[in-house]
PDB file of N, CA, C and O in Angstrom:
ATOM      1  N   MET A   1      -8.815  -2.512 -13.514  1.00  0.00           N
ATOM      2  CA  MET A   1      -7.792  -1.940 -13.950  1.00  0.00           C
ATOM      3  C   MET A   1      -6.780  -1.732 -12.105  1.00  0.00           C
ATOM      4  O   MET A   1      -7.168  -1.591 -10.946  1.00  0.00           O
ATOM      5  N   SER A   2      -5.404  -1.825 -12.775  1.00  0.00           N
ATOM      6  CA  SER A   2      -5.067  -1.355 -11.584  1.00  0.00           C
ATOM      7  C   SER A   2      -4.238  -0.231 -10.999  1.00  0.00           C
ATOM      8  O   SER A   2      -3.498   0.062 -11.939  1.00  0.00           O
ATOM      9  N   THR A   3      -3.950   0.532 -10.032  1.00  0.00           N
ATOM     10  CA  THR A   3      -3.259   1.430  -9.613  1.00  0.00           C
ATOM     11  C   THR A   3      -2.442   1.957  -9.701  1.00  0.00           C
ATOM     12  O   THR A   3      -1.822   1.617  -8.693  1.00  0.00           O
ATOM     13  N   PRO A   4      -1.476   3.080 -10.528  1.00  0.00           N
ATOM     14  CA  PRO A   4      -0.992   3.713 -11.183  1.00  0.00           C
ATOM     15  C   PRO A   4       0.502   3.262 -10.394  1.00  0.00           C
ATOM     16  O   PRO A   4       0.022   2.546  -9.515  1.00  0.00           O
ATOM     17  N   SER A   5       1.584   3.240 -10.222  1.00  0.00           N
ATOM     18  CA  SER A   5       2.576   2.825  -9.059  1.00  0.00           C
ATOM     19  C   SER A   5       3.934   3.984  -9.513  1.00  0.00           C
ATOM     20  O   SER A   5       4.417   4.244 -10.615  1.00  0.00           O
ATOM     21  N   LYS A   6       4.220   4.445  -8.270  1.00  0.00           N
ATOM     22  CA  LYS A   6       5.194   5.677  -7.996  1.00  0.00           C
ATOM     23  C   LYS A   6       6.615   5.029  -7.675  1.00  0.00           C
ATOM     24  O   LYS A   6       6.694   3.835  -7.388  1.00  0.00           O
ATOM     25  N   VAL A   7       7.251   5.499  -7.708  1.00  0.00           N
ATOM     26  CA  VAL A   7       9.241   5.335  -7.498  1.00  0.00           C
ATOM     27  C   VAL A   7       9.024   5.984  -6.079  1.00  0.00           C
ATOM     28  O   VAL A   7       8.737   7.111  -5.674  1.00  0.00           O
ATOM     29  N   ILE A   8       9.380   4.363  -5.326  1.00  0.00           N
ATOM     30  CA  ILE A   8      10.206   5.582  -3.715  1.00  0.00           C
ATOM     31  C   ILE A   8      10.784   4.885  -3.279  1.00  0.00           C
ATOM     32  O   ILE A   8      10.622   3.740  -2.855  1.00  0.00           O
ATOM     33  N   ASN A   9      12.341   6.253  -3.425  1.00  0.00           N
ATOM     34  CA  ASN A   9      13.278   5.792  -2.816  1.00  0.00           C
ATOM     35  C   ASN A   9      13.951   6.563  -1.775  1.00  0.00           C
ATOM     36  O   ASN A   9      13.950   7.760  -1.487  1.00  0.00           O
ATOM     37  N   PHE A  10      14.748   5.134  -1.108  1.00  0.00           N
ATOM     38  CA  PHE A  10      15.533   5.848   0.157  1.00  0.00           C
ATOM     39  C   PHE A  10      16.593   5.044   0.420  1.00  0.00           C
ATOM     40  O   PHE A  10      16.610   4.047  -0.303  1.00  0.00           O
ATOM     41  N   ARG A  11      17.516   5.126   1.228  1.00  0.00           N
ATOM     42  CA  ARG A  11      18.964   4.248   1.018  1.00  0.00           C
ATOM     43  C   ARG A  11      18.917   3.983   2.357  1.00  0.00           C
ATOM     44  O   ARG A  11      18.308   4.748   3.104  1.00  0.00           O
ATOM     45  N   ALA A  12      19.719   2.574   2.952  1.00  0.00           N
ATOM     46  CA  ALA A  12      19.972   1.721   3.749  1.00  0.00           C
ATOM     47  C   ALA A  12      21.051   1.305   3.888  1.00  0.00           C
ATOM     48  O   ALA A  12      21.868   0.696   3.197  1.00  0.00           O
ATOM     49  N   PRO A  13      20.974   1.806   5.149  1.00  0.00           N
ATOM     50  CA  PRO A  13      22.130   0.966   6.022  1.00  0.00           C
ATOM     51  C   PRO A  13      22.513  -0.684   5.301  1.00  0.00           C
ATOM     52  O   PRO A  13      21.870  -1.688   4.991  1.00  0.00           O
ATOM     53  N   ALA A  14      24.462  -0.074   5.262  1.00  0.00           N
ATOM     54  CA  ALA A  14      24.570  -1.729   5.163  1.00  0.00           C
ATOM     55  C   ALA A  14      24.076  -3.298   5.550  1.00  0.00           C
ATOM     56  O   ALA A  14      23.993  -4.256   4.782  1.00  0.00           O
ATOM     57  N   ASP A  15      23.777  -3.243   6.985  1.00  0.00           N
ATOM     58  CA  ASP A  15      23.401  -4.510   7.705  1.00  0.00           C
ATOM     59  C   ASP A  15      21.981  -4.364   7.438  1.00  0.00           C
ATOM     60  O   ASP A  15      21.379  -5.380   7.088  1.00  0.00           O
ATOM     61  N   LYS A  16      21.234  -3.079   7.561  1.00  0.00           N
ATOM     62  CA  LYS A  16      20.448  -3.146   7.214  1.00  0.00           C
ATOM     63  C   LYS A  16      19.764  -3.912   6.251  1.00  0.00           C
ATOM     64  O   LYS A  16      18.801  -4.666   6.391  1.00  0.00           O
ATOM     65  N   GLN A  17      20.628  -3.499   4.914  1.00  0.00           N
ATOM     66  CA  GLN A  17      19.730  -4.334   3.641  1.00  0.00           C
ATOM     67  C   GLN A  17      20.361  -5.827   3.862  1.00  0.00           C
ATOM     68  O   GLN A  17      19.693  -6.857   3.764  1.00  0.00           O
ATOM     69  N   ALA A  18      21.528  -5.786   4.126  1.00  0.00           N
ATOM     70  CA  ALA A  18      21.517  -7.405   3.605  1.00  0.00           C
ATOM     71  C   ALA A  18      20.975  -7.980   4.921  1.00  0.00           C
ATOM     72  O   ALA A  18      21.576  -9.054   4.956  1.00  0.00           O
ATOM     73  N   LEU A  19      19.914  -7.919   6.460  1.00  0.00           N
ATOM     74  CA  LEU A  19      19.128  -8.738   6.852  1.00  0.00           C
ATOM     75  C   LEU A  19      18.476  -8.983   6.104  1.00  0.00           C
ATOM     76  O   LEU A  19      18.421 -10.179   5.819  1.00  0.00           O
ATOM     77  N   ILE A  20      17.272  -7.664   5.055  1.00  0.00           N
ATOM     78  CA  ILE A  20      16.003  -8.112   4.385  1.00  0.00           C
ATOM     79  C   ILE A  20      16.937  -8.379   3.994  1.00  0.00           C
ATOM     80  O   ILE A  20      17.648  -7.459   4.398  1.00  0.00           O
ATOM     81  N   ASP A  21      17.566  -9.044   3.427  1.00  0.00           N
ATOM     82  CA  ASP A  21      17.758  -9.479   1.603  1.00  0.00           C
ATOM     83  C   ASP A  21      18.712 -11.355   2.202  1.00  0.00           C
ATOM     84  O   ASP A  21      19.404 -12.234   1.689  1.00  0.00           O
ATOM     85  N   ARG A  22      18.184 -11.067   3.347  1.00  0.00           N
ATOM     86  CA  ARG A  22      18.623 -12.907   3.400  1.00  0.00           C
ATOM     87  C   ARG A  22      16.952 -13.519   4.621  1.00  0.00           C
ATOM     88  O   ARG A  22      16.640 -14.534   5.244  1.00  0.00           O
ATOM     89  N   ALA A  23      16.309 -12.044   4.339  1.00  0.00           N
ATOM     90  CA  ALA A  23      14.762 -12.875   4.539  1.00  0.00           C
ATOM     91  C   ALA A  23      14.187 -12.950   3.256  1.00  0.00           C
ATOM     92  O   ALA A  23      13.421 -13.856   2.929  1.00  0.00           O
ATOM     93  N   VAL A  24      14.631 -11.761   2.308  1.00  0.00           N
ATOM     94  CA  VAL A  24      13.760 -11.617   1.515  1.00  0.00           C
ATOM     95  C   VAL A  24      13.709 -13.596   0.674  1.00  0.00           C
ATOM     96  O   VAL A  24      12.726 -14.289   0.415  1.00  0.00           O
ATOM     97  N   GLU A  25      15.464 -13.945   0.459  1.00  0.00           N
ATOM     98  CA  GLU A  25      16.615 -15.390   0.034  1.00  0.00           C
ATOM     99  C   GLU A  25      14.507 -16.447   0.180  1.00  0.00           C
ATOM    100  O   GLU A  25      13.700 -16.999  -0.568  1.00  0.00           O
ATOM    101  N   ILE A  26      14.739 -15.946   2.253  1.00  0.00           N
ATOM    102  CA  ILE A  26      14.043 -17.444   1.952  1.00  0.00           C
ATOM    103  C   ILE A  26      12.297 -16.681   1.851  1.00  0.00           C
ATOM    104  O   ILE A  26      11.257 -17.309   2.052  1.00  0.00           O
ATOM    105  N   SER A  27      12.364 -15.707   1.614  1.00  0.00           N
ATOM    106  CA  SER A  27      10.235 -15.960   1.015  1.00  0.00           C
ATOM    107  C   SER A  27      10.275 -15.564   0.357  1.00  0.00           C
ATOM    108  O   SER A  27       9.474 -14.642   0.206  1.00  0.00           O
ATOM    109  N   GLY A  28      11.365 -15.897  -0.823  1.00  0.00           N
ATOM    110  CA  GLY A  28      11.192 -16.362  -2.293  1.00  0.00           C
ATOM    111  C   GLY A  28      10.543 -14.709  -2.906  1.00  0.00           C
ATOM    112  O   GLY A  28      11.281 -14.132  -3.705  1.00  0.00           O
ATOM    113  N   VAL A  29       9.946 -14.395  -2.734  1.00  0.00           N
ATOM    114  CA  VAL A  29      10.392 -12.441  -3.189  1.00  0.00           C
ATOM    115  C   VAL A  29      10.959 -11.832  -3.660  1.00  0.00           C
ATOM    116  O   VAL A  29      12.126 -12.215  -3.574  1.00  0.00           O
ATOM    117  N   ASN A  30      10.835 -10.754  -4.339  1.00  0.00           N
ATOM    118  CA  ASN A  30      11.801 -10.006  -4.479  1.00  0.00           C
ATOM    119  C   ASN A  30      12.328  -8.348  -3.871  1.00  0.00           C
ATOM    120  O   ASN A  30      11.445  -7.542  -3.575  1.00  0.00           O
ATOM    121  N   ARG A  31      13.436  -8.059  -3.764  1.00  0.00           N
ATOM    122  CA  ARG A  31      12.976  -7.463  -2.669  1.00  0.00           C
ATOM    123  C   ARG A  31      11.900  -6.181  -2.541  1.00  0.00           C
ATOM    124  O   ARG A  31      10.951  -6.089  -1.764  1.00  0.00           O
ATOM    125  N   THR A  32      12.191  -5.565  -3.191  1.00  0.00           N
ATOM    126  CA  THR A  32      10.690  -4.551  -3.689  1.00  0.00           C
ATOM    127  C   THR A  32       9.579  -5.404  -2.627  1.00  0.00           C
ATOM    128  O   THR A  32       9.597  -5.217  -1.410  1.00  0.00           O
ATOM    129  N   GLU A  33       8.635  -6.350  -3.297  1.00  0.00           N
ATOM    130  CA  GLU A  33       7.590  -6.835  -2.515  1.00  0.00           C
ATOM    131  C   GLU A  33       7.420  -7.012  -1.148  1.00  0.00           C
ATOM    132  O   GLU A  33       6.460  -6.674  -0.456  1.00  0.00           O
ATOM    133  N   PHE A  34       8.719  -7.726  -0.743  1.00  0.00           N
ATOM    134  CA  PHE A  34       9.155  -7.182  -0.155  1.00  0.00           C
ATOM    135  C   PHE A  34       9.259  -6.877   1.169  1.00  0.00           C
ATOM    136  O   PHE A  34       8.835  -7.373   2.213  1.00  0.00           O
ATOM    137  N   ILE A  35      10.045  -5.775   0.817  1.00  0.00           N
ATOM    138  CA  ILE A  35       9.425  -4.282   1.371  1.00  0.00           C
ATOM    139  C   ILE A  35       8.204  -3.143   1.531  1.00  0.00           C
ATOM    140  O   ILE A  35       7.841  -2.340   2.391  1.00  0.00           O
ATOM    141  N   LEU A  36       7.855  -3.489   0.397  1.00  0.00           N
ATOM    142  CA  LEU A  36       6.337  -2.403   0.099  1.00  0.00           C
ATOM    143  C   LEU A  36       5.394  -3.518   1.327  1.00  0.00           C
ATOM    144  O   LEU A  36       4.766  -3.239   2.349  1.00  0.00           O
ATOM    145  N   ASP A  37       5.681  -4.841   0.622  1.00  0.00           N
ATOM    146  CA  ASP A  37       4.016  -6.080   2.535  1.00  0.00           C
ATOM    147  C   ASP A  37       4.882  -5.890   3.523  1.00  0.00           C
ATOM    148  O   ASP A  37       4.621  -6.850   4.247  1.00  0.00           O
ATOM    149  N   ALA A  38       6.068  -5.072   4.245  1.00  0.00           N
ATOM    150  CA  ALA A  38       6.244  -4.482   5.376  1.00  0.00           C
ATOM    151  C   ALA A  38       5.259  -3.704   5.542  1.00  0.00           C
ATOM    152  O   ALA A  38       4.131  -3.856   6.010  1.00  0.00           O
ATOM    153  N   ALA A  39       5.925  -2.686   5.017  1.00  0.00           N
ATOM    154  CA  ALA A  39       5.373  -1.583   5.508  1.00  0.00           C
ATOM    155  C   ALA A  39       3.984  -0.889   5.713  1.00  0.00           C
ATOM    156  O   ALA A  39       3.528   0.022   6.403  1.00  0.00           O
ATOM    157  N   CYS A  40       3.484  -1.887   4.649  1.00  0.00           N
ATOM    158  CA  CYS A  40       2.207  -1.764   4.354  1.00  0.00           C
ATOM    159  C   CYS A  40       1.351  -2.594   5.756  1.00  0.00           C
ATOM    160  O   CYS A  40       0.253  -2.567   6.311  1.00  0.00           O
ATOM    161  N   GLU A  41       2.531  -3.228   5.849  1.00  0.00           N
ATOM    162  CA  GLU A  41       1.426  -3.738   7.021  1.00  0.00           C
ATOM    163  C   GLU A  41       1.124  -3.139   8.343  1.00  0.00           C
ATOM    164  O   GLU A  41       0.166  -3.177   9.115  1.00  0.00           O
ATOM    165  N   ARG A  42       2.938  -2.255   8.313  1.00  0.00           N
ATOM    166  CA  ARG A  42       3.209  -1.975   9.911  1.00  0.00           C
ATOM    167  C   ARG A  42       2.702  -0.534   9.940  1.00  0.00           C
ATOM    168  O   ARG A  42       2.693   0.186  10.938  1.00  0.00           O
ATOM    169  N   ALA A  43       2.255  -0.188   8.636  1.00  0.00           N
ATOM    170  CA  ALA A  43       1.304   1.536   8.103  1.00  0.00           C
ATOM    171  C   ALA A  43      -0.014   0.593   8.682  1.00  0.00           C
ATOM    172  O   ALA A  43      -0.306   0.951   9.823  1.00  0.00           O
ATOM    173  N   ARG A  44      -0.890  -0.541   8.164  1.00  0.00           N
ATOM    174  CA  ARG A  44      -2.083  -0.446   8.515  1.00  0.00           C
ATOM    175  C   ARG A  44      -2.169  -1.176  10.033  1.00  0.00           C
ATOM    176  O   ARG A  44      -3.268  -1.261  10.581  1.00  0.00           O
ATOM    177  N   GLU A  45      -1.438  -1.492  10.427  1.00  0.00           N
ATOM    178  CA  GLU A  45      -1.251  -1.490  12.518  1.00  0.00           C
ATOM    179  C   GLU A  45      -1.460  -0.070  13.234  1.00  0.00           C
ATOM    180  O   GLU A  45      -2.266   0.113  14.146  1.00  0.00           O
ATOM    181  N   VAL A  46      -0.209   1.380  12.425  1.00  0.00           N
ATOM    182  CA  VAL A  46      -0.661   2.238  12.681  1.00  0.00           C
ATOM    183  C   VAL A  46      -1.194   2.194  12.661  1.00  0.00           C
ATOM    184  O   VAL A  46      -1.575   1.372  13.495  1.00  0.00           O
ATOM    185  N   LEU A  47      -2.229   2.754  11.927  1.00  0.00           N
ATOM    186  CA  LEU A  47      -3.340   3.225  11.418  1.00  0.00           C
ATOM    187  C   LEU A  47      -4.705   2.586  11.829  1.00  0.00           C
ATOM    188  O   LEU A  47      -5.764   3.203  11.715  1.00  0.00           O
ATOM    189  N   ALA A  48      -4.601   1.064  12.408  1.00  0.00           N
ATOM    190  CA  ALA A  48      -5.595   0.634  13.666  1.00  0.00           C
ATOM    191  C   ALA A  48      -5.148   1.464  14.610  1.00  0.00           C
ATOM    192  O   ALA A  48      -6.171   2.135  14.748  1.00  0.00           O
ATOM    193  N   ASP A  49      -4.298   1.969  15.447  1.00  0.00           N
ATOM    194  CA  ASP A  49      -3.712   1.998  16.625  1.00  0.00           C
ATOM    195  C   ASP A  49      -4.996   3.608  16.697  1.00  0.00           C
ATOM    196  O   ASP A  49      -5.692   3.864  17.680  1.00  0.00           O
ATOM    197  N   GLN A  50      -4.982   4.096  15.921  1.00  0.00           N
ATOM    198  CA  GLN A  50      -5.071   5.383  15.920  1.00  0.00           C
ATOM    199  C   GLN A  50      -7.588   4.987  15.251  1.00  0.00           C
ATOM    200  O   GLN A  50      -8.306   5.987  15.232  1.00  0.00           O
ATOM    201  N   THR A  51      -8.034   4.002  14.991  1.00  0.00           N
ATOM    202  CA  THR A  51      -9.068   4.284  15.159  1.00  0.00           C
ATOM    203  C   THR A  51      -9.808   4.914  16.156  1.00  0.00           C
ATOM    204  O   THR A  51      -9.574   4.016  16.964  1.00  0.00           O
ATOM    205  N   GLN A  52     -10.599   5.795  16.887  1.00  0.00           N
ATOM    206  CA  GLN A  52     -11.462   6.095  17.874  1.00  0.00           C
ATOM    207  C   GLN A  52     -13.194   5.868  17.338  1.00  0.00           C
ATOM    208  O   GLN A  52     -13.616   6.001  16.190  1.00  0.00           O
ATOM    209  N   PHE A  53     -13.783   5.585  18.271  1.00  0.00           N
ATOM    210  CA  PHE A  53     -15.079   5.517  18.082  1.00  0.00           C
ATOM    211  C   PHE A  53     -15.578   6.838  19.569  1.00  0.00           C
ATOM    212  O   PHE A  53     -15.044   7.193  20.620  1.00  0.00           O
ATOM    213  N   LEU A  54     -16.744   7.149  18.896  1.00  0.00           N
ATOM    214  CA  LEU A  54     -17.411   8.315  20.403  1.00  0.00           C
ATOM    215  C   LEU A  54     -18.736   7.822  20.492  1.00  0.00           C
ATOM    216  O   LEU A  54     -19.644   7.392  19.781  1.00  0.00           O
ATOM    217  N   LEU A  55     -18.365   8.151  22.064  1.00  0.00           N
ATOM    218  CA  LEU A  55     -19.504   7.202  22.391  1.00  0.00           C
ATOM    219  C   LEU A  55     -19.953   8.712  23.688  1.00  0.00           C
ATOM    220  O   LEU A  55     -19.144   9.441  24.261  1.00  0.00           O
ATOM    221  N   SER A  56     -21.374   8.736  23.780  1.00  0.00           N
ATOM    222  CA  SER A  56     -22.584   9.942  23.804  1.00  0.00           C
ATOM    223  C   SER A  56     -21.883   9.617  26.046  1.00  0.00           C
ATOM    224  O   SER A  56     -21.678   8.473  26.450  1.00  0.00           O
ATOM    225  N   THR A  57     -21.732  10.602  26.781  1.00  0.00           N
ATOM    226  CA  THR A  57     -21.723   9.865  27.840  1.00  0.00           C
ATOM    227  C   THR A  57     -22.413   8.880  29.509  1.00  0.00           C
ATOM    228  O   THR A  57     -22.164   8.569  30.674  1.00  0.00           O
ATOM    229  N   GLU A  58     -23.374   8.797  28.408  1.00  0.00           N
ATOM    230  CA  GLU A  58     -24.419   7.622  28.958  1.00  0.00           C
ATOM    231  C   GLU A  58     -24.783   5.983  28.636  1.00  0.00           C
ATOM    232  O   GLU A  58     -25.313   5.012  29.177  1.00  0.00           O
ATOM    233  N   ASN A  59     -23.820   6.558  26.800  1.00  0.00           N
ATOM    234  CA  ASN A  59     -23.369   5.033  26.571  1.00  0.00           C
ATOM    235  C   ASN A  59     -21.669   4.804  26.797  1.00  0.00           C
ATOM    236  O   ASN A  59     -21.215   3.663  26.705  1.00  0.00           O
ATOM    237  N   LEU A  60     -20.963   5.721  27.033  1.00  0.00           N
ATOM    238  CA  LEU A  60     -19.193   5.716  27.813  1.00  0.00           C
ATOM    239  C   LEU A  60     -19.579   4.420  29.316  1.00  0.00           C
ATOM    240  O   LEU A  60     -19.180   3.302  29.643  1.00  0.00           O
ATOM    241  N   ARG A  61     -20.425   5.301  29.764  1.00  0.00           N
ATOM    242  CA  ARG A  61     -20.915   5.141  31.649  1.00  0.00           C
ATOM    243  C   ARG A  61     -21.162   3.466  31.340  1.00  0.00           C
ATOM    244  O   ARG A  61     -20.533   2.763  32.132  1.00  0.00           O
ATOM    245  N   ARG A  62     -21.891   2.782  30.423  1.00  0.00           N
ATOM    246  CA  ARG A  62     -22.857   1.572  30.297  1.00  0.00           C
ATOM    247  C   ARG A  62     -21.673   0.723  29.502  1.00  0.00           C
ATOM    248  O   ARG A  62     -21.372  -0.420  29.845  1.00  0.00           O
ATOM    249  N   PHE A  63     -21.013   1.444  28.354  1.00  0.00           N
ATOM    250  CA  PHE A  63     -19.638   0.448  27.799  1.00  0.00           C
ATOM    251  C   PHE A  63     -18.531   0.417  28.921  1.00  0.00           C
ATOM    252  O   PHE A  63     -17.640  -0.381  28.628  1.00  0.00           O
ATOM    253  N   ASN A  64     -18.371   0.944  29.903  1.00  0.00           N
ATOM    254  CA  ASN A  64     -16.931   1.144  31.142  1.00  0.00           C
ATOM    255  C   ASN A  64     -17.832   0.016  32.386  1.00  0.00           C
ATOM    256  O   ASN A  64     -17.335  -0.707  33.249  1.00  0.00           O
ATOM    257  N   ALA A  65     -18.720   0.156  32.171  1.00  0.00           N
ATOM    258  CA  ALA A  65     -20.260  -0.870  33.625  1.00  0.00           C
ATOM    259  C   ALA A  65     -20.057  -2.058  33.029  1.00  0.00           C
ATOM    260  O   ALA A  65     -19.708  -2.864  33.891  1.00  0.00           O
ATOM    261  N   ALA A  66     -20.128  -2.720  31.588  1.00  0.00           N
ATOM    262  CA  ALA A  66     -20.199  -4.022  30.957  1.00  0.00           C
ATOM    263  C   ALA A  66     -18.239  -4.159  30.629  1.00  0.00           C
ATOM    264  O   ALA A  66     -17.699  -5.015  29.928  1.00  0.00           O
ATOM    265  N   LEU A  67     -17.841  -3.504  31.072  1.00  0.00           N
ATOM    266  CA  LEU A  67     -16.371  -3.831  30.987  1.00  0.00           C
ATOM    267  C   LEU A  67     -15.333  -4.520  32.617  1.00  0.00           C
ATOM    268  O   LEU A  67     -14.342  -5.212  32.853  1.00  0.00           O
ATOM    269  N   GLU A  68     -16.283  -3.835  33.272  1.00  0.00           N
ATOM    270  CA  GLU A  68     -16.029  -4.133  34.914  1.00  0.00           C
ATOM    271  C   GLU A  68     -17.050  -4.987  35.315  1.00  0.00           C
ATOM    272  O   GLU A  68     -17.186  -5.181  36.523  1.00  0.00           O
ATOM    273  N   ALA A  69     -17.736  -5.491  34.584  1.00  0.00           N
ATOM    274  CA  ALA A  69     -18.424  -6.634  35.578  1.00  0.00           C
ATOM    275  C   ALA A  69     -18.295  -7.662  35.493  1.00  0.00           C
ATOM    276  O   ALA A  69     -18.029  -8.179  34.408  1.00  0.00           O
ATOM    277  N   PRO A  70     -18.454  -8.453  36.770  1.00  0.00           N
ATOM    278  CA  PRO A  70     -17.993  -9.448  36.332  1.00  0.00           C
ATOM    279  C   PRO A  70     -18.674 -10.478  36.141  1.00  0.00           C
ATOM    280  O   PRO A  70     -19.729 -10.506  36.774  1.00  0.00           O
ATOM    281  N   LEU A  71     -18.350 -11.755  35.186  1.00  0.00           N
ATOM    282  CA  LEU A  71     -18.713 -12.982  34.221  1.00  0.00           C
ATOM    283  C   LEU A  71     -19.881 -13.476  34.864  1.00  0.00           C
ATOM    284  O   LEU A  71     -19.985 -13.590  36.085  1.00  0.00           O
ATOM    285  N   GLU A  72     -20.647 -13.730  34.140  1.00  0.00           N
ATOM    286  CA  GLU A  72     -21.494 -14.892  34.210  1.00  0.00           C
ATOM    287  C   GLU A  72     -20.699 -16.211  34.153  1.00  0.00           C
ATOM    288  O   GLU A  72     -19.753 -16.673  33.516  1.00  0.00           O
ATOM    289  N   ASP A  73     -21.879 -16.741  35.516  1.00  0.00           N
ATOM    290  CA  ASP A  73     -21.085 -18.720  34.996  1.00  0.00           C
ATOM    291  C   ASP A  73     -21.085 -18.775  34.019  1.00  0.00           C
ATOM    292  O   ASP A  73     -21.990 -18.257  33.365  1.00  0.00           O
ATOM    293  N   ASN A  74     -20.009 -19.468  33.421  1.00  0.00           N
ATOM    294  CA  ASN A  74     -19.951 -19.649  32.033  1.00  0.00           C
ATOM    295  C   ASN A  74     -19.623 -21.410  31.255  1.00  0.00           C
ATOM    296  O   ASN A  74     -19.290 -21.365  30.071  1.00  0.00           O
ATOM    297  N   ALA A  75     -19.683 -22.305  31.659  1.00  0.00           N
ATOM    298  CA  ALA A  75     -18.586 -22.833  32.058  1.00  0.00           C
ATOM    299  C   ALA A  75     -17.779 -22.939  31.182  1.00  0.00           C
ATOM    300  O   ALA A  75     -16.624 -23.266  31.453  1.00  0.00           O
ATOM    301  N   ALA A  76     -18.337 -22.591  29.416  1.00  0.00           N
ATOM    302  CA  ALA A  76     -16.590 -22.907  28.827  1.00  0.00           C
ATOM    303  C   ALA A  76     -16.042 -21.732  29.142  1.00  0.00           C
ATOM    304  O   ALA A  76     -15.327 -21.433  28.185  1.00  0.00           O
ATOM    305  N   ILE A  77     -15.966 -20.638  30.220  1.00  0.00           N
ATOM    306  CA  ILE A  77     -15.612 -20.079  29.941  1.00  0.00           C
ATOM    307  C   ILE A  77     -15.040 -20.153  31.411  1.00  0.00           C
ATOM    308  O   ILE A  77     -14.473 -19.187  31.923  1.00  0.00           O
ATOM    309  N   ARG A  78     -15.261 -21.623  32.201  1.00  0.00           N
ATOM    310  CA  ARG A  78     -14.214 -21.962  33.017  1.00  0.00           C
ATOM    311  C   ARG A  78     -13.191 -23.628  32.486  1.00  0.00           C
ATOM    312  O   ARG A  78     -12.412 -24.489  32.894  1.00  0.00           O
ATOM    313  N   ARG A  79     -13.755 -23.280  31.635  1.00  0.00           N
ATOM    314  CA  ARG A  79     -12.594 -24.491  31.122  1.00  0.00           C
ATOM    315  C   ARG A  79     -11.684 -23.980  30.599  1.00  0.00           C
ATOM    316  O   ARG A  79     -10.494 -24.235  30.782  1.00  0.00           O
ATOM    317  N   LEU A  80     -12.357 -22.859  29.576  1.00  0.00           N
ATOM    318  CA  LEU A  80     -11.064 -21.816  28.875  1.00  0.00           C
ATOM    319  C   LEU A  80     -10.153 -21.371  29.902  1.00  0.00           C
ATOM    320  O   LEU A  80      -8.985 -21.455  29.522  1.00  0.00           O
ATOM    321  N   LEU A  81     -10.246 -21.069  30.700  1.00  0.00           N
ATOM    322  CA  LEU A  81      -9.606 -20.455  32.285  1.00  0.00           C
ATOM    323  C   LEU A  81      -8.961 -21.654  32.805  1.00  0.00           C
ATOM    324  O   LEU A  81      -8.071 -20.804  32.816  1.00  0.00           O
ATOM    325  N   ASN A  82      -8.500 -22.734  33.240  1.00  0.00           N
ATOM    326  CA  ASN A  82      -8.872 -23.747  34.001  1.00  0.00           C
ATOM    327  C   ASN A  82      -7.526 -24.314  32.520  1.00  0.00           C
ATOM    328  O   ASN A  82      -6.504 -24.814  32.990  1.00  0.00           O
ATOM    329  N   THR A  83      -7.554 -24.260  31.608  1.00  0.00           N
ATOM    330  CA  THR A  83      -6.857 -25.542  30.359  1.00  0.00           C
ATOM    331  C   THR A  83      -5.853 -24.097  30.775  1.00  0.00           C
ATOM    332  O   THR A  83      -6.033 -22.897  30.980  1.00  0.00           O
ATOM    333  N   PRO A  84      -4.504 -25.264  30.738  1.00  0.00           N
ATOM    334  CA  PRO A  84      -3.042 -24.292  30.303  1.00  0.00           C
ATOM    335  C   PRO A  84      -3.423 -24.133  29.325  1.00  0.00           C
ATOM    336  O   PRO A  84      -4.375 -24.551  28.666  1.00  0.00           O
ATOM    337  N   ALA A  85      -2.226 -23.138  29.124  1.00  0.00           N
ATOM    338  CA  ALA A  85      -1.694 -22.873  27.710  1.00  0.00           C
ATOM    339  C   ALA A  85      -0.953 -23.303  26.729  1.00  0.00           C
ATOM    340  O   ALA A  85       0.137 -23.106  27.266  1.00  0.00           O
ATOM    341  N   PRO A  86      -0.701 -23.729  25.725  1.00  0.00           N
ATOM    342  CA  PRO A  86      -0.072 -25.149  25.406  1.00  0.00           C
ATOM    343  C   PRO A  86       1.773 -24.698  25.426  1.00  0.00           C
ATOM    344  O   PRO A  86       2.618 -25.386  24.854  1.00  0.00           O
ATOM    345  N   TRP A  87       2.094 -23.407  26.218  1.00  0.00           N
ATOM    346  CA  TRP A  87       3.708 -23.381  26.955  1.00  0.00           C
ATOM    347  C   TRP A  87       3.626 -23.708  27.929  1.00  0.00           C
ATOM    348  O   TRP A  87       4.689 -24.185  28.325  1.00  0.00           O
ATOM    349  N   GLU A  88       2.586 -23.726  28.884  1.00  0.00           N
ATOM    350  CA  GLU A  88       2.672 -24.182  30.214  1.00  0.00           C
ATOM    351  C   GLU A  88       2.499 -25.966  29.994  1.00  0.00           C
ATOM    352  O   GLU A  88       2.941 -26.606  30.948  1.00  0.00           O
ATOM    353  N   ARG A  89       2.054 -26.592  29.132  1.00  0.00           N
ATOM    354  CA  ARG A  89       1.644 -27.983  28.428  1.00  0.00           C
ATOM    355  C   ARG A  89       3.094 -28.754  28.307  1.00  0.00           C
ATOM    356  O   ARG A  89       3.156 -29.875  27.802  1.00  0.00           O
TER     357      ARG A  89
END
C-alpha cells in the first residue's frame, strides 16, 4: 500500500527554475520527481548530521584513546598510504 500524497507548493525565482529545468531535461525525470528527490537527499544529509550517540565517560575515554592511538604496522595501510591518489597520477 502506498503512502498518501500531499501537495507542496512553493515559488522559485526564474533563474533557479531555469537551472532546475535544464537539469530535469538531462536527467529524464519530471520536475516534481527531480525536486522531490533532491530535497529528500538533502534532508537525509541534514538528518544524518544530527545523529548522536551517547557514551559513558569511560567508553568516551576509550573511544578517544582508540582514535588517537598510532596505527599498528599493517602492510595494506602502508601500501594505501604510499599509493598516489588518482588525481596525482
